[in-house]
N, C-alpha and C positions, 0 to 999 in steps of 0.2 A: 199922473202919467209916470210910468217907470222909466228911470234913466238906464236901466240894465237891459241887455239884449236877451230876449226870450229864446230858449232852446227847446222847441217842441218835439224834436226827435228823441229826447231823453224821456224815460217813463216818469209820469207824475207819481207823487207819494200821497197816500191818504193820511190826513192828520186829524186826530181827535183831541179836543181841548175841553177840559172840565171846568166847572165853576159852581156858583150857587144861585139858587132861586131867591126871590125876595124874602122867603121865610126860612132860608138857611139850608135847604135840601140840596144835595149834590145833583148837578145836571150836566149834560153835554151842551156847551155853548157853541162849539164848532164841530162840524163833520164835513171837512172840505178836502180838496186836492191841491197840493202845492206843486208848482212846476219849476223847472230849472231855469236859471238866468246866468248871464255872465256880465260882470261889470266893466269889462274892457271896452274902449271906444273903437277899436279897430276890427270889430267883428262884422262879417257880412255873410250872405247866404253861401258864398264860396268856401268859407272856412269855419262855419259854425259847428261842424261835426268834429273839429279837431281841437276844441277848447274845453276846459273844465266847466261843468255845470254846478251851480250852487243853489241849494234849497234852504231858505230860512225856515226853521221849525218854530223858533221863538227867540226873542231878544228882550231881556229885561231893561228897564230904564233907570234902575237904581239898585243899591244893595244896602240893607237887607231888601229882599225882593217883596214886592206887593203882589200877592197871589191873585188879586183882582185888578191887575194892571190894565192900562189902556189898550184899546183895540189895535192901535198901530204897532204894538209889540209883535204882531203876527205878520206884518207886511214885509215883502221883499225889499222895500225901500230902506229898511233898517240893516241890510247887509253891510253897507259901507261902515267902516270902523274908524270913526273920528278919534284922533289922539286925545281929544278933550272928553271923550265918553269914558270916564274912569270907573263907573259902577256897573257897566253893562255886561251881562252874561249872555253869551250867544250859543244857541244850539243850532247846528246846521248839518246838512248832508252834502257831500261833495262827490260828484262823478268825475273821474279823471280818465280821459281817453288814452288809449295805448300810444306810445311814441311813434308807432308806425304810421299814424294818421295825424300826428301833431303838426301844427303850423307855427309853433312858437319859435321865433328867431331861427337859428341854425341848430338843428337837433344834435349834430355831431359836436359842435363847439360849446353849446349851452343848452343841454337837454332839460334843465330844471331852473326854476326861479328860487334861488336861495333867499331866505328871509328869516327874520326873528320877530316874534310877537312879544309884546310885554304882557304875557299871560301864562297861565297854567292851562294846558289843553289836554282833555281826556278824549280818547277816540276808540272806536271799534270798527274793524273792517267787516262790512256787511256782505260784500260780493267781490270776487276776484282776488287779486293780489297787487301789491304796490311796494316799491322800494323806497325806504326812508333814508335819506342821505344827510350826514352831518358835516360840518365844515372841517372836521379833522380827516375827512375822506372815507370814513367807515360807512358802509352801507348794510342795511338789514332788510330782508324781504318779509313783509307782513302778509299773511293770508287770511282768508275768511275766518272770522271768529277771534283773530288776534286783537289785542288791545295795545294802545300806546298812551304814555304819559309824557307830554312834551313840556319841559320846564324852562321855557324862555330861551331855548337853544336855536342857533342858526341852523336851518334845515331846508330841505327841498324834497319834493315827491317825484318819483319817476315810475311810470307804468310801462314795463317791458313786455307785458303779456299781449294777448291778441284781442282781449275784450276790455270794456270799461271796468274800472275798479270803483266801488262805491264804499265810502266810509262816513260814519257819523261822528261829529266832534262837538264837545262842549268847551267853550273858550271862556275862561274866567280871568278877569284883569288881575295883574299881580304888581308887586313892587318891582322896580328895575332890577335886572340881574347884575350882580357885581362879581368881579374876579376875586378869588380867595387870596391871591398873591398880593395884589396892589390895591384892591378895593375899587378899581376902575369900573365905571358903569358901562355895560354893553348895551348900546342903543338899539331900540326896535328899528326895523327897516320898513320901507314903504313896499306895498304890494300893489301892482298896477290895478287901478280901479276900485280897490277896497280900502286903502288907507290914504289919508290926505297928507 
């Protein structure tokens, strides 16, 4: 039973997964549809249209990767990012609703959840546009086809458009980020429902 809230109003994504037959031939092991969920506990039918949707494409269980890894690497249950899961590489799609329909806290006072992952994240904007905000206050708007490389920085996402923005990201665990001046470690932060 999933502990995440399903978001059926968001479009499903078709996922193809390859593998090998018993005699070593390449085969399709999965041709399925993945649906969006949200890990937060405070979701209800009244606010489900105003929260981000996450789709787990795949999550490894160790590194180096086992290309014939277990079936549960494809399950939405693996979206939660335990701080103890040091070798997991996550590929996910995220749908971010526009701020105009967001229910998160008070949009005027706190329009984004600023957070730092202990990871190197690669991403591409698949649909729409979104603003990437860093803790120095600088904001950049990314549009369809743009890519980002997030190197353990404190950041947040803000969709000021009129439609959902969809991006795909690959999250690779990293060493802790340290400041170049003092060598102090910049701690990863918690993200509601995703990190413990």
